[in-house]
MARGULO-33047 format. One record per atom (N, C-alpha, C, O): residue in one letter; x, y, z. Coordinates in steps of 0.1 Angstrom, whole numbers, plus 5000, padded with zeros to 4 digits. Layout:
<rs>
AXYZ;...
</rs>
This chain:
<rs>
X463344414733;X464544394741;X465344524743;X465844554754;X465344604733;X466044734734;X465344824743;X466044904751;X464044824743;X463244914752;X463444864767;X463544944776;X463544734769;X463744684782;X465144724788;X465344764799;X466144704779;X467544744783;X467644894786;X468344934795;X466944974777;X466945114780;X466345154793;X466745244800;X465145084796;X464445104808;X465345074820;X465345144830;X466144964819;X467044924830;X468145024832;X468445064844;X468645084821;X469645184823;X469045314829;X469645374838;X467845344825;X467145464831;X466945444846;X467145534854;X466445324850;X466245294864;X467545294872;X467545344883;X468545244866;X469845244872;X470345384875;X470945424885;X470145474865;X470445614866;X469645684877;X470245754885;X468345654878;X467545704888;X467945664902;X467945744911;X468245524903;X468645474916;X469945544920;X470145574932;X470845564911;X472145634914;X471945774919;X472545814929;X471045844913;X470745984916;X470145984930;X470446074939;X469145894933;X468545884946;X469545854957;X469545904968;X470545764953;X471545724963;X472445844966;X472745864978;X472845924956;X473646034958;X472946144967;X473546194976;X471746174963;X470946264971;X470746224985;X470746294995;X470446084987;X470246035000;X471546045009;X471446075021;X472646015003;X473946035010;X474146175015;X474546205026;X473946275006;X474046415009;X473146455020;X473446525029;X471846405019;X470846435030;X471246385043;X471146445053;X471746255043;X472146195055;X473346265061;X473446285074;X474346305053;X475446385058;X475046515064;X475546555074;X474046585058;X473546705063;X472946685077;X473146765086;X472046585078;X471446555090;X472446525101;X472346565113;X473446435098;X474446405107;X475246525112;X475546535124;X475546615102;X476246735106;X475446825115;X475946885125;X474146825113;X473246905121;X473146855135;X473246925145;X473146715136;X473146655150;X474446685157;X474446715169;X475546665150;X476846685156;X477046835160;X477646865170;X476446925152;X476547065156;X475747095168;X476147165177;X474547035169;X473647055181;X474347005194;X474147065204;X474946895193;X475546835205;X476946895208;X477546865219;X477446985199;X478647055202;X479946985197;X481047035199;X479746875189;X480946805184;X481646895174;X482946905174;X480846945164;X481547025154;X482147155159;X483247195155;X481447215169;X482047335175;X483347305182;X484347385181;X483447195189;X484647155196;X485747125186;X486947155188;X485347055174;X486347025164;X486847155158;X488047175156;X485947255155;X486447385149;X487347455159;X488347505155;X486947455172;X487847525182;X489247455183;X490247525184;X489247325182;X490447245183;X491347285171;X492547305172;X490747275159;X491547305147;X492047455147;X493147485144;X491147545152;X491547685153;X492747705163;X493647775160;X492647625174;X493747635184;X495047585178;X496147645180;X494947475170;X496147415164;X496747505154;X497947535154;X495847565146;X496347655135;X496947785141;X498047825137;X496347835152;X496847955158;X498247925165;X499148005164;X498347805171;X499647775177;X500747755167;X501847795168;X500347685155;X501347665145;X501847805139;X503047825137;X500847895137;X501248025131;X502148105141;X503048165137;X501748095153;X502548175163;X503948115164;X504948185165;X504047975164;X505447915165;X506247955153;X507447975153;X505547955141;X506247995129;X506748135130;X507848175125;X505848225135;X506248365137;X507448385146;X508448455143;X507448305157;X508548315167;X509848265161;X510848315164;X509748165152;X510948115145;X511448215136;X512648245136;X510548285129;X511048385120;X511648505127;X512648555124;X510948545138;X511448655147;X512848625152;X513748715153;X513048495156;X514348455161;X515448465151;X516548505154;X515248415139;X516348395129;X516348515119;X517448545114;X515148575116;X515148675105;X514348795109;X513848865100;X514048815122;X513248925125;X513849055122;X513049155121;X515049065120;X515749185117;X515749225102;X516049335098;X515349125093;X515649135079;X514449195072;X513249155074;X514649285063;X513649335054;X513449225043;X514149125042;X512449255034;X512249155024;X513349145014;X513649045008;X514049265012;X515249255003;X516349175009;X517049095002;X516549185023;X517549105029;X517148955029;X517948865027;X515848935031;X515348795031;X515648735017;X516148615016;X515348805007;X515548754993;X517048724991;X517348624985;X517948814995;X519348784993;X519848665001;X520648584996;X519248645013;X519648525021;X519148395014;X519948305013;X517948405010;X517348285003;X518148244990;X518448134988;X518548354983;X519248324970;X520648264974;X521148174967;X521248324984;X522548274989;X522548124993;X523348044990;X521448085000;X521247945004;X521047854992;X521647744991;X520247904983;X519947824971;X521247804963;X521547694958;X522047914961;X523247904953;X524247814960;X524947724954;X524347824973;X525247734981;X524847594979;X525747504978;X523547564980;X523147424978;X523347364964;X523747254963;X523247454954;X523447404941;X524947384938;X525347294931;X525747484943;X527147474940;X527847354947;X528547274942;X527547354961;X528147244969;X527447114966;X528047014966;X526147124965;X525347004963;X525646924951;X525246804950;X526246984941;X526646914929;X527446794932;X527446694925;X528346804942;X529146684945;X528846624959;X529246514961;X528046694967;X527646644980;X526146654981;X525546764985;X525346554978;X523946554978;X523346594992;X522346654993;X524046565003;X523646595016;X523546745018;X522646795025;X524346825011;X524246965011;X522947015005;X522447115010;X522446944995;X521146984990;X520046965000;X519147045001;X520146855008;X519146835018;X519146945028;X518146995032;X520346985033;X520447095043;X519947225037;X519247295044;X520347255025;X519947385019;X518447385016;X517747485019;X517847265012;X516447255010;X515647275022;X514647345023;X516047205033;X515347225046;X515547365051;X514547415057;X516647425049;X516847565054;X515947655047;X515347745053;X515847645033;X514947725026;X513447705030;X512747805031;X513047585032;X511747555036;X511447625050;X510347675052;X512447615059;X512247665072;X512047815072;X511147875077;X512947885065;X512948035064;X511748075056;X511048175060;X511348005045;X510248045038;X508948025045;X508048115045;X508747905051;X507547875058;X507347965071;X506248015073;X508447995078;X508348075090;X508048215086;X507248285093;X508548265075;X508148405070;X506748405066;X506048505068;X506248305059;X504748295056;X503948305068;X502948375069;X504348225079;X503548225091;X503648365098;X502748415104;X504848425097;X505048565103;X504048655096;X503448745103;X503848645083;X502948735076;X501548715081;X500748805083;X501148585083;X499848555088;X499648605102;X498548665105;X500648595110;X500548645124;X500348795124;X499448845131;X501148865117;X501049015117;X499749055110;X499149155114;X499348985100;X498149025093;X496949005102;X495949085102;X496948905111;X495848885120;X495848995130;X494749045134;X497049045135;X497049155144;X496649285137;X495949365144;X496949295125;X496449415117;X494949415116;X494349515117;X494349295115;X492949285114;X492349325128;X491249385129;X492949285139;X492449315152;X492549465155;X491749525162;X493549535149;X493649675150;X492449745142;X491849835147;X492149695130;X491049745122;X489749735129;X488849815128;X489549625136;X488249595143;X488249665157;X487149655163;X489249725161;X489249805174;X489649725186;X489549775197;X490049595184;X490449515196;X491849555201;X492149555213;X492649605192;X494049645195;X494249785189;X493449825181;X495349845193;X495649975188;X497149995187;X497949935194;X497550095178;X498950125176;X499350245185;X500550255187;X498450315189;X498750445196;X498250445211;X498750375219;X497150515213;X496650525226;X495650415230;X494650395223;X496050335240;X495250225244;X493950275251;X494050345261;X492850225246;X491550265253;X491050145260;X491550035260;X489950165268;X489350055275;X488949945266;X488249965256;X489349825270;X489049705262;X490049675251;X489849575244;X491049765248;X492049745238;X493349705244;X493649725256;X494149645235;X495549605239;X496449665229;X496049695217;X497749695232;X498649745222;X499049635212;X499349525216;X499049675200;X499549585189;X501049595188;X501549655179;X501749535197;X503149545198;X503849495186;X504749555181;X503449375181;X504149315170;X503949395157;X504849405149;X502649435155;X502349515143;X503149645143;X503649685133;X503249705155;X504049835155;X505549805152;X506149895147;X506049685157;X507449655155;X507749605141;X508749645135;X506849525135;X507149465122;X506149495111;X506249435100;X505249585114;X504149615104;X504749655090;X504249615080;X505649745090;X506249795078;X507049695071;X507249695059;X507649605079;X508549505074;X507849385068;X508249335057;X506749345074;X506049215070;X504849255062;X503749285067;X505049255048;X504049285039;X504049195027;X504749095028;X503249215017;X503149125006;X504449094999;X504648974996;X505449184997;X506749144991;X507449034999;X508048944993;X507349045012;X507948935020;X507248805018;X507848695018;X505948805018;X505148685015;X505448625002;X505648495001;X505648704992;X506048644978;X507348584979;X507548474974;X508348654985;X509748594986;X509748474994;X510448374991;X508948465005;X508848355013;X508248235006;X508748125007;X507248254998;X506648144990;X507648094980;X507747974979;X508348184973;X509348134964;X510448054970;X510847954965;X510848104982;X511848024990;X511447884993;X512147794992;X510147874998;X509647745001;X509547654989;X509847534990;X509147704978;X509047624965;X510447574961;X510547454958;X511347664960;X512747624955;X513347534965;X514147444962;X513047554978;X513647464989;X513047324988;X513747234990;X511747324985;X511047184984;X511647114972;X511846994973;X511947184961;X512547114950;X513947064953;X514246954949;X514647144960;X516047104964;X516046984973;X516846894973;X515046984983;X514946874992;X514646744985;X515246644988;X513646754975;X513346634968;X514546584959;X514746464958;X515246674954;X516446634946;X517446564955;X518046464951;X517646624967;X518646564976;X518146424981;X518946334982;X516846404983;X516346274987;X516546174975;X516846064978;X516246224963;X516446134952;X517846084950;X518145974946;X518846174953;X520246144952;X520746064963;X521846004962;X520046054974;X520545984986;X519645854989;X520045744985;X518645874996;X517845755001;X516545734994;X515945634997;X516145824985;X514745814980;X514745794965;X513745844959;X515745724959;X515645714945;X514445634940;X513945664929;X513945544948;X512745464944;X511445534948;X510345484945;X511545654954;X510345724958;X509645794946;X508445844947;X510345814935;X509845894924;X509745814911;X510645734909;X508845844903;X508745794890;X509245894880;X508946004880;X510145844871;X510845934861;X510645864848;X511145754846;X510045924838;X509845864825;X511245824819;X512245894821;X511245724811;X512445674805;X513145774796;X514345784795;X512345854789;X512845944779;X513546064786;X514246144780;X513246084799;X513846194807;X515246164811;X516046254811;X515546044814;X516846004819;X517046044833;X516146024841;X518246084837;X518446124850;X517946264853;X518346364847;X516946284863;X516346414865;X517346514872;X518346464879;X517246634869;X518046744874;X517146834883;X515946814884;X517746944888;X517047024897;X515847094890;X514747104897;X515947124877;X514847194871;X513647094870;X512447144871;X513846964869;X512746874869;X512046864882;X510846864883;X512846874893;X512146874906;X511547004909;X510547014917;X512047114904;X511347244905;X510047244898;X509047294903;X510047184886;X508747164879;X507747084887;X506547114887;X508246984894;X507446894903;X506846984914;X505646964917;X507647064920;X507147154931;X506147254926;X505147274933;X506447314915;X505547414909;X504147354905;X503147404908;X504247234900;X503047154896;X502247124908;X500947134908;X502847094919;X502047064932;X501347194936;X500247184941;X501947304935;X501247434939;X500147464929;X499047504934;X500447444916;X499347474906;X498147384908;X497047434904;X498347274913;X497247184915;X496147234924;X495047194924;X496647324933;X495747384943;X494547454937;X493447454942;X494747514925;X493747594918;X493347534905;X492747604896;X493647404903;X493247334891;X493847394879;X493347374868;X494947464880;X495547514868;X496247404860;X496247414848;X496647304867;X497347194860;X496447124851;X496847094839;X495147104855;X494247034846;X493947114833;X493847064822;X493847254835;X493647334824;X494947334815;X494747334802;X496047334821;X497347324813;X497447194805;X497947194794;X496947084811;X497046964804;X496246954792;X496646894782;X495047024792;X494247034780;X494947094768;X494647074757;X495947184772;X496747254761;X498047184760;X498947244753;X498247074766;X499546994765;X500747084770;X501847064765;X500447164779;X501547244785;X502347174796;X503547164796;X501547114805;X502147044816;X501646894817;X501646834827;X501346844805;X500746714805;X501746604809;X501346504815;X503046624806;X504046524809;X504946574820;X505946654817;X504746544832;X505646584843;X506846494843;X506746374842;X508046554844;X509246474844;X509446394857;X510046284856;X508946434868;X509046364881;X507646354887;X506946454888;X507346234892;X506046214899;X506346134911;X507046034912;X505646174922;X505746104935;X505145974934;X503945964930;X505845864937;X505345724936;X505245654949;X504145594952;X506245664957;X506245594970;X505645674981;X505545794980;X505145614992;X504445685003;X505245805008;X504645905011;X506545785011;X507245905016;X507246025007;X507046135012;X507446004994;X507346124985;X505946174984;X505746294983;X504946094984;X503546134984;X503246214997;X502546314996;X503746175008;X503446245021;X504146385020;X503546475025;X505346385015;X506046525014;X505146615005;X504946725008;X504746554993;X503946644984;X502646684990;X502246794988;X502046594998;X500746625004;X500946735015;X500146825016;X502046725023;X502346825033;X502646965026;X502247065031;X503346955015;X503647085007;X502347145002;X502147265003;X501447064997;X500147114992;X499347175003;X498747275002;X499347105015;X498547145026;X499047285031;X498247375034;X500347305031;X500947435036;X500547545026;X500047645031;X500647525013;X500247625004;X498747645003;X498247755000;X497947545006;X496547555007;X496247655018;X495347735017;X496847635029;X496747715041;X497047865038;X496347955042;X498147885031;X498648015028;X497548085018;X497248195020;X497148005008;X496248054998;X494848095004;X494348195002;X494348005013;X493048025019;X493148155028;X492248235029;X494348165035;X494448275044;X494448405036;X493848505040;X495148405024;X495148525016;X493748565011;X493348675010;X493048455006;X491648475001;X490748535012;X490148645009;X490748475023;X489848525034;X490348665039;X489548745043;X491648675040;X492148805044;X491748915035;X491449025039;X491848895022;X491448995012;X489949025013;X489649145012;X489148925014;X487748945016;X487449025029;X486649115028;X488148985040;X487849055052;X488349195052;X487649285056;X489549225046;X490049355045;X489249445036;X488949555039;X488749385025;X487949465015;X486649505022;X486149615020;X486049415029;X484749445036;X484949545047;X484249645049;X486049525055;X486349625066;X486649765060;X486249865066;X487449765049;X487749895043;X486449965038;X486350085040;X485549895031;X484349955026;X483550005037;X482950115036;X483449935048;X482649975060;X483250105066;X482550195071;X484550105067;X485250215073;X485150345065;X484950455071;X485150335052;X484950445043;X483550495044;X483350615045;X482650405045;X481250445047;X481050515060;X480350615061;X481650465071;X481550535084;X482250665084;X481850755092;X483250685076;X483950815076;X483050925072;X483151045076;X482050895063;X481151005058;X479851005067;X478951075064;X479850935078;X478750935087;X478551065093;X479551125098;X477251115095;X477051245102;X477251235117;X477251335124;X477251105122;X477451085136;X478851095140;X479751015135;X479151185149;X480551215152;X481351095158;X482451075154;X480751015167;X481550905172;X481950805161;X483050755161;X480950775152;X481250685141;X482350745132;X483250675128;X482150875129;X483150935120;X484550935126;X485550905120;X484650965139;X485950965146;X486650835146;X487850825144;X485850725148;X486350595148;X486950555134;X488050505133;X486150595124;X486650565110;X487850645107;X488750605100;X487850765112;X488950855109;X490250805115;X491350815109;X490150745127;X491350685133;X491750545126;X492950505127;X490750475120;X491050345114;X491550355100;X492350265096;X491250455093;X491650455078;X493150455076;X493550375067;X493950525083;X495350515081;X495950375082;X497050355076;X495350285089;X495850155091;X495850075078;X496749995075;X494950105069;X494850035056;X495950075047;X496250005037;X496550195049;X497650235040;X497250265026;X496150315023;X498150225017;X497950245003;X496650194997;X496050244988;X496250075002;X495050004997;X493750094999;X492750074992;X493850195008;X492650275011;X492550395002;X491450455001;X493650424994;X493650554987;X492650554976;X491750644975;X492650454967;X491750454955;X490250444960;X489450524955;X489950354969;X488550344973;X488050474980;X486950514978;X488950534988;X488550654995;X488350774986;X487350844987;X489250784976;X489050894966;X487850874957;X487150964953;X487650744954;X486450714945;X485150744953;X484150784947;X485150734966;X483950764974;X483650904973;X482450944975;X484650994970;X484351134969;X483451174957;X482751274957;X483351084947;X482551104935;X481051104939;X480251164932;X480751044949;X479251034953;X478951144963;X477751154967;X479951234967;X479651334976;X479351464968;X480151514960;X478151524971;X477751634963;X478551764967;X478951834958;X478751784979;X479551894983;X480351864996;X479851795005;X481551914997;X482451895008;X482352015018;X482352135014;X482151985031;X482152095041;X483652135043;X484552065039;X483752255049;X485152305052;X485852205062;X487052185061;X485052145071;X485652055080;X486151925073;X487251875076;X485351875063;X485751755055;X487051795047;X487851705045;X487051915041;X488251955033;X489451955042;X490551935037;X489351995054;X490451995063;X490851865068;X492051835070;X489951775072;X490151655079;X490751545069;X491651475073;X490151535057;X490451425049;X491951435045;X492651325045;X492551545041;X493951545038;X494851515050;X495851445048;X494351545062;X495151515074;X495151365076;X496151305079;X494051295073;X493951155075;X494851085064;X495550985068;X494751125052;X495551065041;X497051095043;X497851015039;X497351215049;X498851245051;X499451135060;X500651105058;X498751085070;X499350995079;X499650855072;X500250775078;X499050835060;X499350705053;X500750705047;X501250595044;X501450825046;X502850825043;X503050845028;X502150845020;X504350865024;X504650895010;X504350785000;X504450814988;X504050665005;X503850554995;X502550584987;X502450524976;X501650674991;X500450704984;X500650804973;X499750834965;X501850864972;X502050974963;X501750934948;X501051014941;X502250824943;X501950794929;X500450784926;X500050834915;X499750724935;X498250714933;X497650854933;X496750874925;X498050934942;X497451074942;X497851154930;X496951224925;X499051134924;X499351194912;X498451154900;X498051244892;X498151034900;X497250984889;X495851044891;X495151074881;X495351054903;X494051104906;X493951254903;X492851314904;X495051324901;X494951474897;X494151494884;X493751604881;X494151384876;X493451394863;X492051334864;X491351314853;X491551304876;X490251244877;X489151344872;X489251464874;X488051294866;X487051384861;X486251454872;X485551544869;X486251404884;X485551464895;X486351564903;X487551534906;X485851684905;X486551794911;X486951764925;X488151794929;X486151704933;X486451674947;X487751584948;X488551604957;X487851484939;X488951394939;X490251474936;X491251454942;X490151564926;X491351644922;X491751734933;X492951754936;X490751794940;X491051884951;X491751814962;X492751864967;X491251704967;X491851634978;X493151584975;X494151584983;X493351534963;X494651474958;X495651584958;X496751564963;X495351704953;X496351814954;X496651854968;X497851884971;X495651864977;X495951904990;X496851804997;X497751845005;X496651674995;X497451575002;X498851574996;X499851565004;X499051594983;X500351604977;X501151714983;X502351704985;X500451834986;X501151944992;X501651905006;X502751945010;X500751845014;X501151805027;X502351705028;X503051705037;X502451625017;X503451525017;X504751575010;X505751495009;X504751705007;X505951765000;X506351684988;X507551654986;X505351644980;X505551554968;X506151634956;X505451664947;X507351674957;X507951754947;X508051684934;X508151744923;X508051544934;X508151464922;X506851474914;X506851444902;X505751524920;X504551544913;X504251684909;X503151724906;X505351774909;X505151914906;X504651934893;X503752024891;X505051864883;X504551884869;X503051864868;X502451944861;X502551764875;X501151734874;X500351844882;X499251884878;X500951894893;X500252004900;X500252134892;X499252194891;X501352164885;X501352284877;X500352274865;X499852374861;X500152154861;X499152134850;X497752164854;X496852184846;X497452164868;X496152184873;X495952324878;X494852364883;X496952414875;X496752554880;X495652624873;X494952714878;X495352584860;X494252644853;X492952554853;X492152554844;X492852474863;X491652384864;X490352464864;X490352574869;X489352404857;X488052484856;X487352504870;X486452584871;X487752424880;X487052434893;X487852524902;X489052504904;X487152614909;X487752714918;X488452634930;X489552674934;X487752544935;X488252474947;X489552394944;X490452384952;X489552334932;X490752264928;X491952354926;X493052324931;X491652474920;X492752574918;X493252614932;X494452634933;X492352644941;X492752684954;X493652574961;X494652614967;X493252454960;X493952344966;X495352324960;X496352304967;X495452344946;X496752334939;X497652454944;X498852424946;X497052574945;X497952684949;X498452664963;X499652694966;X497552614972;X498052594986;X499152484986;X500052494994;X498952384978;X499952274977;X501252324971;X502352294976;X501252414961;X502452474956;X503152564966;X504352564966;X502352624975;X503052704985;X503752614995;X504952654999;X503252504998;X503952405007;X505152355000;X506252345006;X505052314987;X506252264980;X507352374979;X508452344980;X506852494976;X507852604975;X508552634988;X509752654988;X507852624999;X508552645012;X509552535014;X510652565019;X509152415011;X510052305013;X511252315004;X512452295008;X511052354991;X512152364981;X513052484985;X514252474984;X512452594990;X513352704994;X514152675006;X515352705007;X513552605016;X514352565027;X515452465024;X516652485029;X515252375015;X516252275010;X517352345003;X518552315004;X516952454995;X518052524987;X518952604996;X520152614994;X518352665007;X519152735017;X520152645024;X521252685026;X519652525027;X520552435034;X521752385025;X522852355030;X521452375012;X522452325003;X523452434999;X524552404994;X523052554999;X523852664994;X525152685003;X525052695015;X526352694996;X527552715004;X527752865008;X528652895016;X526952955002;X527153095005;X526553135018;X525453075022;X527153225025;X526453275038;X525153355034;X525053405023;X524253355043;X522953415040;X522953555035;X522253585025;X523753645041;X523753785036;X524253795022;X523653875014;X525353725019;X525853735006;X524953674995;X524853724984;X524253564999;X523353504990;X522153604987;X521753614975;X521653674997;X520553764995;X520953884987;X520153924978;X522153934989;X522654044981;X522754014966;X522454084957;X523253884964;X523353844950;X522053834944;X521853864932;X521053784952;X519653764947;X519053904943;X518453924932;X519254004952;X518754134949;X519354194937;X518754264929;X520654174936;X521454234925;X520854184912;X520654254902;X520554054911;X520053994899;X518654054896;X518354074885;X517854074907;X516454124905;X516454264900;X515554314893;X517454344904;X517554484900;X517754504886;X517354604880;X518354404879;X518654414865;X517354414857;X517254474846;X516254344862;X515054344855;X513954354866;X513354254870;X513554474870;X512554494881;X511254434877;X510754454866;X510654364887;X509354304885;X509354174876;X508254114876;X510454134870;X510454024861;X510553894870;X511153894880;X509953784864;X510053654871;X511053574863;X510953564850;X512053514869;X513053434863;X512453314855;X511353264860;X513053264844;X512553144838;X512453034847;X513253024856;X511552944845;X511252834854;X512352724852;X511952614847;X513552754855;X514652654853;X514752564865;X515352454863;X514252594876;X514252514888;X512852494893;X511952574890;X512652394902;X511252384908;X510752504915;X509552544913;X511652574922;X511152694930;X510852804920;X509852884922;X511552814908;X511152914898;X509852884892;X508952974890;X509552764889;X508252724884;X507152744893;X506052794889;X507352714906;X506352744916;X506052884918;X504852924918;X507052974919;X506853114920;X506153174908;X505253254910;X506453124896;X505853174884;X504353144884;X503453224881;X504053014888;X502652974889;X501853054899;X500653094897;X502453074911;X501753154922;X501553294918;X500553364921;X502553354910;X502453494906;X501253504896;X500453604897;X501153404887;X499953414878;X498653394886;X497653454882;X498653304896;X497453284904;X496953404911;X495753414915;X497853504914;X497353624920;X496353704912;X495653794917;X496353674899;X495353734890;X494153654887;X493453674877;X493953544895;X492853454892;X491553524895;X491453624902;X490453474887;X489153534889;X488453504902;X487553574906;X488953404909;X488353364922;X489153444933;X490353434934;X488353504942;X489053574953;X489753474963;X490753504968;X489153354965;X489753254973;X491053204968;X492053184975;X491153194954;X492453144948;X493453254949;X494653234952;X493053384947;X493953494949;X494553504963;X495753514965;X493653484973;X494153494987;X495053374990;X496053384997;X494753254984;X495553134986;X496953154980;X497953114985;X496953224968;X498253254961;X499153344969;X500353324971;X498453454975;X499253544983;X499853474996;X500953494999;X498953395002;X499453325014;X500553225011;X501553215018;X500453164999;X501453064995;X502753134992;X503853084996;X502753254986;X503953324984;X504653364997;X505853374998;X503753395007;X504353425020;X505053305026;X506053325033;X504553185024;X505253065029;X506553035022;X507452985027;X506553075009;X507853055001;X508953145006;X510053095007;X508653265009;X509553355015;X510453435005;X509953464994;X511753455008;X512653535000;X512753484986;X513053554976;X512553354984;X512753294970;X511653354961;X511853344949;X510553414966;X509553474958;X509653624958;X508553694955;X510753684961;X510853824962;X510553894949;X510254014949;X510653824937;X510353894924;X508853924923;X508454014915;X508053864932;X506553894931;X506254014940;X505054054941;X507154074947;X506854184956;X506154304950;X505254354956;X506554344938;X505854464931;X504354434930;X503554524932;X503954314926;X502554284924;X501854274938;X500754324939;X502554224948;X501954234962;X501754374967;X500754404973;X502754464964;X502554604967;X501354664961;X500654734967;X501154624948;X499954684941;X498654624946;X497654694946;X498754504952;X497454454958;X497254494973;X496254454978;X498154564978;X498054594993;X496954684996;X496554695008;X496354754986;X495154834989;X493854774984;X492854844984;X493954654979;X492754594972;X492154494982;X492754454992;X490854454978;X490254354986;X489754394999;X489854505003;X489254295007;X488754315020;X489854315030;X491054295026;X489554325043;X490554335053;X491354195054;X492554195057;X490654085052;X491353955053;X492353945042;X493453895044;X492053995030;X492953985019;X494154075021;X495354035019;X493954205026;X494954295029;X495854245040;X497154265040;X495354175050;X496154115060;X497154015055;X498254005059;X496653925046;X497453825039;X498553885031;X499753845031;X498253995024;X499254075016;X500354125025;X501554115022;X499954185037;X500954235046;X501854125051;X503054145052;X501254015054;X502153905059;X503053855048;X504253835050;X502553845036;X503353805024;X504553895022;X505653855019;X504254025022;X505254125019;X506354115030;X507554125027;X505954095042;X506954085053;X507853965051;X508953955056;X507353865044;X508153745042;X508953745029;X510153705030;X508353785018;X509153785005;X510153895004;X511253874998;X509954005011;X510954115010;X510854194997;X509954284996;X511754164988;X511754244976;X512554374977;X513354384986;X512354464968;X513054594969;X512654664982;X511454674985;X513554714990;X513354755003;X512454875003;X511454885011;X512654974995;X511855094995;X510355074992;X509555115001;X509955014981;X508554994979;X507854904989;X506754934993;X508554804994;X507954715004;X507754785017;X506654775022;X508754865021;X508554945034;X507455045033;X506755075042;X507355105021;X506355205019;X504955145019;X504055205025;X504755025013;X503454965014;X503154915028;X501954935032;X504054865035;X503854815049;X503454935058;X502654935067;X504255045056;X503955175064;X502555225061;X501855265070;X502155215048;X500755265045;X499755175052;X498655225056;X500055045052;X499054945059;X498954965074;X498054925080;X499955045080;X499855075094;X498655165097;X498155185108;X498155235086;X497055325087;X495755265083;X494755325082;X495755125080;X494555065076;X493455065087;X493855055099;X492255075083;X491155085093;X490954955101;X490354955111;X491454845095;X491254715102;X492354685112;X493554695108;X492054645124;X493054625134;X493954505130;X495154515133;X493354395124;X494154285121;X495254315111;X496354265111;X494854405101;X495854445091;X496954525097;X498154505095;X496554625106;X497654705113;X498554615122;X499754645122;X497954525128;X498754435137;X499754355129;X500454275134;
</rs>
């Protein structure tokens, strides 16, 4: 009897498995037929049209009411609405309904605005639209150009939080007015308060990624204080989940799409084919900060950089703006020389005076190209610092210069202690003129020339170098001497002697 009963159980299990597989096979066949006749394609296009329309309407709503607001302004407005609903709503539940709906509207519309702008950003990356010169087959990305800097991840985070707290406030207002029977509340909880409805809203969002089930196993969220019981409350919760499912899926697919597009663009940047390289060169700045780390990491696989690549890559990264400065500063300590070299070059172009300490630490880098890039960057920073100091100084130019020369005459040839950024830069460039690499020496001389009169203490060493090196080096020394000045007599004597130089460029 036991064997017979066991056999029946096994047969029942087999029949259930066959039934499950049969249903899946039938569903697959039906899907294939519907796809062939075009039903699934029509359904997908219809859903896509609906989604696109909803996103655009949400964007237009956001543009109308909050298109002027940065994410900081948005957050302040959302907090003000929330506080107003809580303070006024304590005695007037209808105020909670109004505040809840308002927060949901501003939060949802801002989320849709992010999706809309992100889609246009994707179209720019793929070449369908452009921010600058419109080419054949392209259209201007008007909204991205107008709102691209404003609509980013911080706004999406604030918008999501606004929608969550607004949904909680809406449910609390419904409970206090017309929907008391829509929710189940455990007897030990008593009368629910806003925090209970906030937990209900957060639990609804967490359910999207099955976090709630995991939390229940640890008895963290096993007992929810408020549960949707009646159809109206369930419908609200379902709509809330659907909205955040939409937002979550958009972010997942957008991240995958952007990651794939960025990887392909970086690969194209190193392409030997000029049209492919040029297209990638124009597309990389669109990725902004997210492109910095992958782009610099790609340098580790490059055996040697051409002069053209050394010149072009810093120009491309410079257009990404000052937001990339912290990442570049960290990459100055990268074990690969190419990464350190390009990072230093871009920091110089961005006038990143806040990373001066890290740049000074690389003056003695073991790689010649890195030292040269650091010296060139210090020259740019020194020029910027010297210009800023002249603008801030209350003294007239002649009097300031005389005071500077008077101080230098007390200790001829000495370099002042590095008490200011410009002093530290001049001291580092002065030391770099004695570098073992001719390219670094020349870069240091040229950098001192860009710094100008603030580097006048280095004039004696420049005078000593005016007869050294090849004609290119002597030409740079002549330019630097004319810029830094120093003691008038020795400087004029050196420049006069260079007028007899055999090289025409030096004499010129």
